[in-house]
N, CA, C and O atoms as CSV, one atom per row, in Angstrom:
chain,resi,resn,atom,element,x,y,z
A,1,UNK,N,N,-6.187,15.788,19.830
A,1,UNK,CA,C,-6.932,14.460,19.755
A,1,UNK,C,C,-6.221,13.491,18.874
A,1,UNK,O,O,-6.234,13.841,17.694
A,2,UNK,N,N,-5.667,12.484,19.093
A,2,UNK,CA,C,-5.049,11.398,18.378
A,2,UNK,C,C,-6.184,10.502,17.407
A,2,UNK,O,O,-7.298,10.175,17.816
A,3,UNK,N,N,-5.777,10.265,16.378
A,3,UNK,CA,C,-6.461,9.542,15.476
A,3,UNK,C,C,-6.064,8.231,15.607
A,3,UNK,O,O,-6.882,7.475,15.084
A,4,UNK,N,N,-5.140,7.680,16.096
A,4,UNK,CA,C,-4.702,6.309,16.141
A,4,UNK,C,C,-4.671,5.811,17.499
A,4,UNK,O,O,-4.423,6.688,18.327
A,5,UNK,N,N,-4.854,4.650,17.955
A,5,UNK,CA,C,-4.783,4.119,19.219
A,5,UNK,C,C,-3.264,3.684,19.777
A,5,UNK,O,O,-2.584,3.152,18.899
A,6,UNK,N,N,-2.767,3.785,20.775
A,6,UNK,CA,C,-1.484,3.579,21.187
A,6,UNK,C,C,-0.955,2.428,20.910
A,6,UNK,O,O,0.260,2.354,21.091
A,7,UNK,N,N,-1.585,1.349,20.461
A,7,UNK,CA,C,-1.200,0.076,19.946
A,7,UNK,C,C,-0.748,0.097,18.739
A,7,UNK,O,O,0.173,-0.618,18.343
A,8,UNK,N,N,-1.496,1.102,17.909
A,8,UNK,CA,C,-1.183,1.269,16.598
A,8,UNK,C,C,0.211,1.935,16.412
A,8,UNK,O,O,1.164,1.478,15.781
A,9,UNK,N,N,0.119,3.287,17.192
A,9,UNK,CA,C,1.139,3.814,17.145
A,9,UNK,C,C,2.467,3.069,17.582
A,9,UNK,O,O,3.508,3.455,17.052
A,10,UNK,N,N,2.519,2.108,18.436
A,10,UNK,CA,C,3.676,1.352,18.820
A,10,UNK,C,C,4.073,0.491,17.649
A,10,UNK,O,O,5.268,0.458,17.352
A,11,UNK,N,N,3.127,-0.269,16.891
A,11,UNK,CA,C,3.332,-1.177,15.759
A,11,UNK,C,C,3.794,-0.497,14.629
A,11,UNK,O,O,4.527,-1.133,13.872
A,12,UNK,N,N,3.478,0.835,14.314
A,12,UNK,CA,C,3.961,1.958,13.333
A,12,UNK,C,C,5.390,1.834,13.536
A,12,UNK,O,O,6.195,1.476,12.675
A,13,UNK,N,N,5.664,2.172,14.802
A,13,UNK,CA,C,7.191,2.429,15.102
A,13,UNK,C,C,7.986,1.298,15.085
A,13,UNK,O,O,9.166,1.495,14.793
A,14,UNK,N,N,7.608,0.051,15.347
A,14,UNK,CA,C,8.182,-1.129,14.993
A,14,UNK,C,C,8.429,-1.466,13.611
A,14,UNK,O,O,9.427,-2.057,13.195
A,15,UNK,N,N,7.427,-1.040,12.909
A,15,UNK,CA,C,7.474,-1.455,11.478
A,15,UNK,C,C,8.401,-0.459,10.871
A,15,UNK,O,O,9.087,-0.828,9.917
A,16,UNK,N,N,8.505,0.814,11.335
A,16,UNK,CA,C,9.531,1.898,10.766
A,16,UNK,C,C,11.031,1.218,10.869
A,16,UNK,O,O,11.877,1.219,9.975
A,17,UNK,N,N,11.155,0.618,12.226
A,17,UNK,CA,C,12.419,0.130,12.515
A,17,UNK,C,C,12.935,-1.093,11.729
A,17,UNK,O,O,14.137,-1.355,11.674
A,18,UNK,N,N,11.974,-1.840,11.115
A,18,UNK,CA,C,12.083,-3.169,10.442
A,18,UNK,C,C,12.090,-2.882,8.925
A,18,UNK,O,O,11.846,-3.839,8.190
A,19,UNK,N,N,12.359,-1.590,8.329
A,19,UNK,CA,C,12.135,-1.541,6.996
A,19,UNK,C,C,13.232,-2.273,6.347
A,19,UNK,O,O,14.342,-2.520,6.819
A,20,UNK,N,N,12.718,-2.607,5.105
A,20,UNK,CA,C,13.754,-3.285,4.207
A,20,UNK,C,C,14.864,-2.517,3.788
A,20,UNK,O,O,15.028,-1.452,4.385
A,21,UNK,N,N,15.700,-2.833,2.850
A,21,UNK,CA,C,16.891,-1.946,2.437
A,21,UNK,C,C,16.259,-1.063,1.521
A,21,UNK,O,O,16.534,0.137,1.504
A,22,UNK,N,N,15.220,-1.715,0.568
A,22,UNK,CA,C,14.623,-0.844,-0.355
A,22,UNK,C,C,13.852,0.285,-0.097
A,22,UNK,O,O,13.779,1.355,-0.703
A,23,UNK,N,N,13.027,-0.316,1.363
A,23,UNK,CA,C,12.091,0.735,1.859
A,23,UNK,C,C,13.020,1.737,2.415
A,23,UNK,O,O,12.647,2.893,2.215
A,24,UNK,N,N,14.092,1.611,3.037
A,24,UNK,CA,C,15.045,2.735,3.601
A,24,UNK,C,C,15.509,3.456,2.472
A,24,UNK,O,O,15.563,4.685,2.530
A,25,UNK,N,N,15.904,2.744,1.291
A,25,UNK,CA,C,16.384,3.728,0.280
A,25,UNK,C,C,15.225,4.654,-0.281
A,25,UNK,O,O,15.443,5.820,-0.613
A,26,UNK,N,N,14.065,4.099,-0.359
A,26,UNK,CA,C,12.897,4.744,-1.027
A,26,UNK,C,C,12.711,5.930,0.021
A,26,UNK,O,O,12.827,7.088,-0.380
A,27,UNK,N,N,12.463,5.696,1.177
A,27,UNK,CA,C,12.187,6.694,2.420
A,27,UNK,C,C,13.258,7.726,2.268
A,27,UNK,O,O,12.716,8.828,2.363
A,28,UNK,N,N,14.438,7.835,2.089
A,28,UNK,CA,C,15.620,8.700,1.857
A,28,UNK,C,C,15.260,9.434,0.808
A,28,UNK,O,O,15.574,10.619,0.921
A,29,UNK,N,N,14.714,9.142,-0.165
A,29,UNK,CA,C,14.302,10.120,-1.428
A,29,UNK,C,C,13.111,10.726,-1.045
A,29,UNK,O,O,12.976,11.921,-1.306
A,30,UNK,N,N,12.138,10.070,-0.420
A,30,UNK,CA,C,10.695,10.846,-0.099
A,30,UNK,C,C,10.875,11.923,0.970
A,30,UNK,O,O,10.448,13.077,0.913
A,31,UNK,N,N,11.617,11.324,2.013
A,31,UNK,CA,C,11.663,12.234,3.316
A,31,UNK,C,C,11.936,13.869,3.157
A,31,UNK,O,O,12.515,14.296,2.158
A,32,UNK,N,N,11.506,14.690,4.145
A,32,UNK,CA,C,11.670,16.036,4.014
A,32,UNK,C,C,11.399,16.659,2.987
A,32,UNK,O,O,12.139,17.583,2.650
A,33,UNK,N,N,10.109,16.271,2.111
A,33,UNK,CA,C,9.745,16.663,0.944
A,33,UNK,C,C,10.750,16.899,-0.042
A,33,UNK,O,O,10.842,17.975,-0.633
A,34,UNK,N,N,11.538,15.888,-0.244
A,34,UNK,CA,C,12.717,15.694,-1.345
A,34,UNK,C,C,11.954,15.513,-2.504
A,34,UNK,O,O,12.363,16.158,-3.469
A,35,UNK,N,N,10.904,14.779,-2.698
A,35,UNK,CA,C,10.436,14.715,-4.113
A,35,UNK,C,C,9.127,15.808,-4.425
A,35,UNK,O,O,7.979,15.654,-4.008
A,36,UNK,N,N,9.529,16.735,-5.112
A,36,UNK,CA,C,8.698,17.544,-5.715
A,36,UNK,C,C,7.790,18.397,-4.497
A,36,UNK,O,O,6.642,18.809,-4.664
A,37,UNK,N,N,8.469,18.524,-3.455
A,37,UNK,CA,C,7.861,19.127,-2.225
A,37,UNK,C,C,6.789,18.419,-1.491
A,37,UNK,O,O,6.282,18.841,-0.452
A,38,UNK,N,N,6.482,17.347,-2.076
A,38,UNK,CA,C,5.518,16.443,-1.348
A,38,UNK,C,C,5.833,15.941,-0.061
A,38,UNK,O,O,6.930,15.409,0.110
A,39,UNK,N,N,4.872,16.055,1.035
A,39,UNK,CA,C,5.126,15.493,2.385
A,39,UNK,C,C,4.748,13.897,2.528
A,39,UNK,O,O,3.553,13.615,2.613
A,40,UNK,N,N,5.475,13.118,2.551
A,40,UNK,CA,C,5.256,11.713,2.864
A,40,UNK,C,C,5.549,11.288,4.398
A,40,UNK,O,O,6.415,11.865,5.056
A,41,UNK,N,N,4.814,10.306,4.879
A,41,UNK,CA,C,4.844,9.873,6.101
A,41,UNK,C,C,5.099,8.191,5.989
A,41,UNK,O,O,4.600,7.745,4.956
A,42,UNK,N,N,5.600,7.423,6.619
A,42,UNK,CA,C,5.518,5.898,6.566
A,42,UNK,C,C,4.977,5.029,7.568
A,42,UNK,O,O,5.120,5.247,8.771
A,43,UNK,N,N,4.435,4.169,7.156
A,43,UNK,CA,C,3.953,3.095,8.077
A,43,UNK,C,C,2.670,3.604,8.758
A,43,UNK,O,O,2.492,3.430,9.964
A,44,UNK,N,N,1.770,4.241,7.964
A,44,UNK,CA,C,0.668,5.046,8.440
A,44,UNK,C,C,-0.423,4.172,8.835
A,44,UNK,O,O,-0.884,3.539,7.885
A,45,UNK,N,N,-1.015,3.936,10.055
A,45,UNK,CA,C,-2.304,3.295,10.162
A,45,UNK,C,C,-3.291,3.945,9.307
A,45,UNK,O,O,-3.459,5.161,9.223
A,46,UNK,N,N,-3.917,3.059,8.692
A,46,UNK,CA,C,-5.205,3.467,7.944
A,46,UNK,C,C,-6.158,2.190,7.956
A,46,UNK,O,O,-5.901,1.205,7.263
A,47,UNK,N,N,-7.247,2.265,8.768
A,47,UNK,CA,C,-8.162,1.144,9.406
A,47,UNK,C,C,-7.167,-0.091,9.727
A,47,UNK,O,O,-6.236,0.140,10.498
A,48,UNK,N,N,-7.279,-1.126,9.292
A,48,UNK,CA,C,-6.520,-2.423,10.043
A,48,UNK,C,C,-5.214,-2.497,9.314
A,48,UNK,O,O,-4.523,-3.508,9.444
A,49,UNK,N,N,-4.757,-1.337,8.429
A,49,UNK,CA,C,-3.478,-1.882,7.567
A,49,UNK,C,C,-2.648,-0.645,7.968
A,49,UNK,O,O,-3.100,0.400,8.438
A,50,UNK,N,N,-1.321,-0.946,7.696
A,50,UNK,CA,C,-0.295,0.266,7.651
A,50,UNK,C,C,0.418,0.493,6.425
A,50,UNK,O,O,1.268,-0.318,6.059
A,51,UNK,N,N,0.115,1.662,5.665
A,51,UNK,CA,C,0.333,1.769,4.282
A,51,UNK,C,C,2.032,2.305,4.707
A,51,UNK,O,O,2.424,2.993,5.649
A,52,UNK,N,N,2.751,1.679,3.614
A,52,UNK,CA,C,4.435,1.955,3.813
A,52,UNK,C,C,4.834,3.542,3.511
A,52,UNK,O,O,5.796,3.999,4.129
A,53,UNK,N,N,4.200,4.295,2.682
A,53,UNK,CA,C,4.463,5.690,2.367
A,53,UNK,C,C,3.142,6.217,1.882
A,53,UNK,O,O,2.451,5.678,1.018
A,54,UNK,N,N,2.891,7.209,2.457
A,54,UNK,CA,C,1.708,8.131,2.446
A,54,UNK,C,C,1.891,9.573,2.222
A,54,UNK,O,O,2.665,10.227,2.921
A,55,UNK,N,N,1.102,10.160,1.131
A,55,UNK,CA,C,1.232,11.547,0.956
A,55,UNK,C,C,-0.382,12.078,1.060
A,55,UNK,O,O,-1.205,12.084,0.145
A,56,UNK,N,N,-0.582,12.548,2.545
A,56,UNK,CA,C,-2.020,12.744,2.709
A,56,UNK,C,C,-2.491,13.861,1.778
A,56,UNK,O,O,-3.582,13.743,1.220
A,57,UNK,N,N,-1.770,14.877,1.591
A,57,UNK,CA,C,-2.209,16.092,0.664
A,57,UNK,C,C,-2.588,15.420,-0.651
A,57,UNK,O,O,-3.380,16.070,-1.333
A,58,UNK,N,N,-2.218,14.351,-1.103
A,58,UNK,CA,C,-2.466,13.648,-2.527
A,58,UNK,C,C,-3.377,12.595,-2.241
A,58,UNK,O,O,-4.160,12.247,-3.125
A,59,UNK,N,N,-3.384,12.038,-1.126
A,59,UNK,CA,C,-4.005,10.923,-0.837
A,59,UNK,C,C,-3.512,9.688,-1.623
A,59,UNK,O,O,-4.255,8.844,-2.126
A,60,UNK,N,N,-2.281,9.691,-1.661
A,60,UNK,CA,C,-1.682,8.619,-2.397
A,60,UNK,C,C,-0.831,7.867,-1.629
A,60,UNK,O,O,-0.004,8.451,-0.928
A,61,UNK,N,N,-0.910,6.310,-1.644
A,61,UNK,CA,C,-0.112,5.388,-0.971
A,61,UNK,C,C,0.826,4.633,-1.850
A,61,UNK,O,O,0.430,4.111,-2.892
A,62,UNK,N,N,2.077,4.565,-1.440
A,62,UNK,CA,C,3.015,3.932,-2.290
A,62,UNK,C,C,3.562,2.659,-1.290
A,62,UNK,O,O,4.143,2.846,-0.221
A,63,UNK,N,N,3.296,1.529,-1.786
A,63,UNK,CA,C,3.451,0.372,-1.292
A,63,UNK,C,C,4.834,-0.427,-1.860
A,63,UNK,O,O,4.859,-0.689,-3.062
A,64,UNK,N,N,5.795,-0.754,-1.153
A,64,UNK,CA,C,7.093,-1.121,-1.732
A,64,UNK,C,C,6.905,-2.943,-1.410
A,64,UNK,O,O,6.775,-3.458,-0.300
A,65,UNK,N,N,6.934,-3.470,-2.409
A,65,UNK,CA,C,6.455,-5.200,-2.317
A,65,UNK,C,C,8.007,-5.532,-2.595
A,65,UNK,O,O,8.789,-4.841,-3.247
A,66,UNK,N,N,8.276,-6.805,-1.919
A,66,UNK,CA,C,9.246,-8.040,-2.174
A,66,UNK,C,C,8.766,-9.006,-2.686
A,66,UNK,O,O,7.603,-9.116,-3.073
A,67,UNK,N,N,9.649,-9.833,-2.739
A,67,UNK,CA,C,9.437,-11.333,-3.252
A,67,UNK,C,C,8.343,-11.781,-2.729
A,67,UNK,O,O,7.479,-12.071,-3.556
A,68,UNK,N,N,7.996,-11.987,-1.283
A,68,UNK,CA,C,6.958,-12.309,-0.867
A,68,UNK,C,C,5.650,-12.197,-1.338
A,68,UNK,O,O,4.763,-13.041,-1.204
A,69,UNK,N,N,5.560,-10.941,-1.988
A,69,UNK,CA,C,4.324,-10.485,-2.408
A,69,UNK,C,C,4.021,-11.199,-3.851
A,69,UNK,O,O,3.075,-10.718,-4.475
A,70,UNK,N,N,4.623,-12.138,-4.361
A,70,UNK,CA,C,4.338,-12.891,-5.701
A,70,UNK,C,C,3.526,-14.099,-5.649
A,70,UNK,O,O,2.917,-14.610,-6.589
A,71,UNK,N,N,3.591,-14.530,-4.342
A,71,UNK,CA,C,2.574,-15.746,-4.186
A,71,UNK,C,C,1.120,-15.503,-4.435
A,71,UNK,O,O,0.704,-14.345,-4.394
A,72,UNK,N,N,0.297,-16.517,-4.695
A,72,UNK,CA,C,-1.117,-16.374,-5.080
A,72,UNK,C,C,-1.841,-15.785,-3.979
A,72,UNK,O,O,-2.744,-14.949,-4.029
A,73,UNK,N,N,-1.308,-16.348,-2.967
A,73,UNK,CA,C,-2.069,-15.887,-1.341
A,73,UNK,C,C,-1.713,-14.419,-1.228
A,73,UNK,O,O,-2.679,-13.664,-1.112
A,74,UNK,N,N,-0.464,-13.855,-1.241
A,74,UNK,CA,C,-0.212,-12.603,-1.114
A,74,UNK,C,C,-0.711,-11.948,-2.000
A,74,UNK,O,O,-1.145,-10.877,-1.576
A,75,UNK,N,N,-0.864,-12.120,-3.166
A,75,UNK,CA,C,-1.343,-11.214,-4.211
A,75,UNK,C,C,-2.897,-11.250,-4.066
A,75,UNK,O,O,-3.389,-10.213,-4.511
A,76,UNK,N,N,-3.629,-11.951,-3.678
A,76,UNK,CA,C,-5.069,-11.903,-3.263
A,76,UNK,C,C,-5.210,-10.976,-1.999
A,76,UNK,O,O,-6.143,-10.179,-1.903
A,77,UNK,N,N,-4.263,-11.114,-1.060
A,77,UNK,CA,C,-4.363,-10.293,0.135
A,77,UNK,C,C,-4.187,-8.796,-0.266
A,77,UNK,O,O,-4.874,-7.863,0.151
A,78,UNK,N,N,-3.029,-8.720,-1.248
A,78,UNK,CA,C,-2.804,-7.253,-1.576
A,78,UNK,C,C,-3.853,-6.807,-2.217
A,78,UNK,O,O,-4.163,-5.638,-1.988
A,79,UNK,N,N,-4.614,-7.526,-3.101
A,79,UNK,CA,C,-5.620,-6.974,-3.720
A,79,UNK,C,C,-6.703,-6.442,-2.792
A,79,UNK,O,O,-7.182,-5.319,-2.946
A,80,UNK,N,N,-7.080,-7.281,-1.819
A,80,UNK,CA,C,-8.169,-6.842,-0.872
A,80,UNK,C,C,-7.708,-5.487,-0.168
A,80,UNK,O,O,-8.433,-4.499,-0.053
A,81,UNK,N,N,-6.414,-5.586,0.278
A,81,UNK,CA,C,-5.812,-4.403,0.933
A,81,UNK,C,C,-6.084,-3.058,0.212
A,81,UNK,O,O,-6.538,-2.058,0.768
A,82,UNK,N,N,-5.703,-3.176,-1.275
A,82,UNK,CA,C,-5.660,-2.119,-2.114
A,82,UNK,C,C,-7.144,-1.512,-2.141
A,82,UNK,O,O,-7.496,-0.356,-1.904
A,83,UNK,N,N,-7.887,-2.594,-2.488
A,83,UNK,CA,C,-9.541,-2.330,-2.635
A,83,UNK,C,C,-9.936,-1.620,-1.209
A,83,UNK,O,O,-10.764,-0.710,-1.179
A,84,UNK,N,N,-9.402,-2.016,-0.253
A,84,UNK,CA,C,-9.977,-1.305,1.180
A,84,UNK,C,C,-9.373,0.332,1.201
A,84,UNK,O,O,-10.026,1.350,1.432
A,85,UNK,N,N,-8.174,0.236,0.938
A,85,UNK,CA,C,-7.480,1.669,0.988
A,85,UNK,C,C,-8.007,2.522,-0.111
A,85,UNK,O,O,-8.143,3.724,0.118
A,86,UNK,N,N,-8.347,1.998,-1.380
A,86,UNK,CA,C,-8.890,2.832,-2.229
A,86,UNK,C,C,-10.473,3.455,-1.860
A,86,UNK,O,O,-10.957,4.538,-2.188
A,87,UNK,N,N,-11.084,2.317,-1.037
A,87,UNK,CA,C,-12.479,2.656,-0.572
A,87,UNK,C,C,-12.315,3.876,0.291
A,87,UNK,O,O,-13.088,4.829,0.190
A,88,UNK,N,N,-11.300,3.852,1.149
A,88,UNK,CA,C,-11.200,4.858,1.866
A,88,UNK,C,C,-10.533,6.224,1.310
A,88,UNK,O,O,-10.142,7.135,2.040
A,89,UNK,N,N,-10.483,6.217,0.220
A,89,UNK,CA,C,-10.301,7.377,-0.745
A,89,UNK,C,C,-8.804,7.629,-1.121
A,89,UNK,O,O,-8.433,8.730,-1.528
A,90,UNK,N,N,-8.081,6.719,-0.991
A,90,UNK,CA,C,-6.516,6.675,-1.304
A,90,UNK,C,C,-6.483,5.946,-2.623
A,90,UNK,O,O,-7.209,4.997,-2.917
A,91,UNK,N,N,-5.387,6.599,-3.525
A,91,UNK,CA,C,-4.871,5.866,-4.797
A,91,UNK,C,C,-3.617,5.013,-4.437
A,91,UNK,O,O,-2.665,5.609,-3.934
A,92,UNK,N,N,-3.541,3.828,-4.625
A,92,UNK,CA,C,-2.470,2.899,-4.142
A,92,UNK,C,C,-1.766,2.889,-5.508
A,92,UNK,O,O,-2.378,2.875,-6.576
A,93,UNK,N,N,-0.269,2.900,-5.369
A,93,UNK,CA,C,0.516,2.455,-6.314
A,93,UNK,C,C,1.562,1.575,-5.600
A,93,UNK,O,O,1.949,1.825,-4.458
A,94,UNK,N,N,2.061,0.377,-6.439
A,94,UNK,CA,C,2.986,-0.657,-5.876
A,94,UNK,C,C,4.332,-0.644,-6.758
A,94,UNK,O,O,4.368,-0.672,-7.988
A,95,UNK,N,N,5.297,-0.601,-5.988
A,95,UNK,CA,C,6.696,-0.509,-6.772
A,95,UNK,C,C,7.257,-1.951,-5.721
A,95,UNK,O,O,7.058,-2.265,-4.547
A,96,UNK,N,N,8.042,-2.567,-6.879
A,96,UNK,CA,C,8.983,-3.719,-6.278
A,96,UNK,C,C,9.903,-3.387,-5.620
A,96,UNK,O,O,10.195,-2.221,-5.885
A,97,UNK,N,N,10.668,-3.907,-4.718
A,97,UNK,CA,C,11.812,-3.555,-4.049
A,97,UNK,C,C,13.156,-3.677,-5.119
A,97,UNK,O,O,14.209,-3.042,-5.086
A,98,UNK,N,N,12.793,-4.537,-5.896
A,98,UNK,CA,C,13.913,-4.841,-7.106
A,98,UNK,C,C,14.107,-3.310,-7.808
A,98,UNK,O,O,15.206,-2.758,-7.882
A,99,UNK,N,N,12.994,-2.794,-8.248
A,99,UNK,CA,C,12.852,-1.598,-8.944
A,99,UNK,C,C,13.448,-0.593,-8.447
A,99,UNK,O,O,14.111,0.200,-9.116
A,100,UNK,N,N,13.230,-0.511,-6.929
A,100,UNK,CA,C,13.850,0.779,-5.983
A,100,UNK,C,C,15.326,0.612,-5.851
A,100,UNK,O,O,16.013,1.621,-5.693
A,101,UNK,N,N,15.941,-0.698,-5.906
A,101,UNK,CA,C,17.230,-0.910,-5.935
A,101,UNK,C,C,17.967,-0.493,-7.070
A,101,UNK,O,O,19.008,0.154,-6.956
A,102,UNK,N,N,17.369,-0.909,-8.418
A,102,UNK,CA,C,17.757,-1.084,-9.594
A,102,UNK,C,C,17.406,0.258,-10.407
A,102,UNK,O,O,18.105,0.619,-11.354
A,103,UNK,N,N,16.371,0.912,-10.010
A,103,UNK,CA,C,16.045,2.089,-10.780
A,103,UNK,C,C,15.360,3.079,-10.129
A,103,UNK,O,O,14.305,3.511,-10.592
A,104,UNK,N,N,15.830,3.488,-9.117
A,104,UNK,CA,C,15.193,4.252,-8.330
A,104,UNK,C,C,14.570,5.716,-8.917
A,104,UNK,O,O,13.566,6.284,-8.486
A,105,UNK,N,N,15.338,6.110,-9.883
A,105,UNK,CA,C,14.940,7.678,-10.389
A,105,UNK,C,C,13.467,7.260,-11.157
A,105,UNK,O,O,12.501,8.021,-11.200
A,106,UNK,N,N,13.499,5.982,-11.711
A,106,UNK,CA,C,12.244,5.841,-12.610
A,106,UNK,C,C,11.108,5.615,-11.535
A,106,UNK,O,O,9.978,6.012,-11.819
A,107,UNK,N,N,11.343,4.990,-10.293
A,107,UNK,CA,C,10.243,4.789,-9.392
A,107,UNK,C,C,9.785,6.043,-9.036
A,107,UNK,O,O,8.575,6.267,-9.057
A,108,UNK,N,N,10.692,7.009,-8.667
A,108,UNK,CA,C,10.529,8.447,-8.165
A,108,UNK,C,C,9.714,9.207,-9.042
A,108,UNK,O,O,8.909,9.965,-8.500
A,109,UNK,N,N,9.750,9.168,-10.320
A,109,UNK,CA,C,9.238,9.729,-11.681
A,109,UNK,C,C,7.758,9.138,-11.589
A,109,UNK,O,O,6.762,9.858,-11.656
A,110,UNK,N,N,7.721,7.866,-11.442
A,110,UNK,CA,C,6.337,7.253,-11.545
A,110,UNK,C,C,5.292,7.765,-9.928
A,110,UNK,O,O,4.065,7.841,-9.866
A,111,UNK,N,N,6.039,7.968,-9.095
A,111,UNK,CA,C,5.435,8.461,-7.850
A,111,UNK,C,C,4.959,9.779,-8.116
A,111,UNK,O,O,3.798,10.109,-7.875
A,112,UNK,N,N,5.975,10.690,-8.697
A,112,UNK,CA,C,5.587,12.230,-8.805
A,112,UNK,C,C,4.229,12.242,-9.750
A,112,UNK,O,O,3.244,12.935,-9.497
A,113,UNK,N,N,4.351,11.349,-10.888
A,113,UNK,CA,C,3.345,11.497,-11.803
A,113,UNK,C,C,1.970,11.333,-11.274
A,113,UNK,O,O,0.992,12.047,-11.496
A,114,UNK,N,N,2.069,10.156,-10.457
A,114,UNK,CA,C,0.772,9.652,-9.566
A,114,UNK,C,C,0.326,10.730,-8.817
A,114,UNK,O,O,-0.864,11.045,-8.822
A,115,UNK,N,N,1.308,11.432,-8.061
A,115,UNK,CA,C,1.025,12.364,-6.943
A,115,UNK,C,C,0.316,13.833,-7.764
A,115,UNK,O,O,-0.463,14.635,-7.248
A,116,UNK,N,N,0.737,13.855,-8.838
A,116,UNK,CA,C,0.119,14.985,-9.895
A,116,UNK,C,C,-0.966,14.403,-10.686
A,116,UNK,O,O,-1.440,15.259,-11.433
A,117,UNK,N,N,-1.518,13.295,-10.794
A,117,UNK,CA,C,-2.523,12.696,-11.182
A,117,UNK,C,C,-2.553,12.437,-12.812
A,117,UNK,O,O,-3.529,12.430,-13.563
A,118,UNK,N,N,-1.079,12.212,-13.123
A,118,UNK,CA,C,-0.681,12.036,-14.504
A,118,UNK,C,C,-0.424,10.395,-14.888
A,118,UNK,O,O,-0.357,10.000,-16.052
A,119,UNK,N,N,-0.298,9.542,-13.732
A,119,UNK,CA,C,0.103,8.269,-14.038
A,119,UNK,C,C,-1.139,7.279,-13.488
A,119,UNK,O,O,-1.062,6.058,-13.625
């Protein structure tokens, strides 16, 4: 039995195909259990939202944010989104695309620590 509607699945596919360069780079580092053996999926529908990267086993969401997320309007939207995802039982961490591009190893360490409950 599918937990998502067909239109959600199709939208998730479209989102995966339109990843930013930073999201693609981060996905290459997370996919196939490459980070501490953790299984991540991307663009997972959770309620009305699509989480960038999700480790279901650890209830961890990683959101990769670009410059568009720095406006007051986007910051308010992201806060509401984070609150809704946390209410669904997930821990949400946000990383900037620039961090992924410039310092991937530190980003991965932050994600690993969050998954282990240390960050």
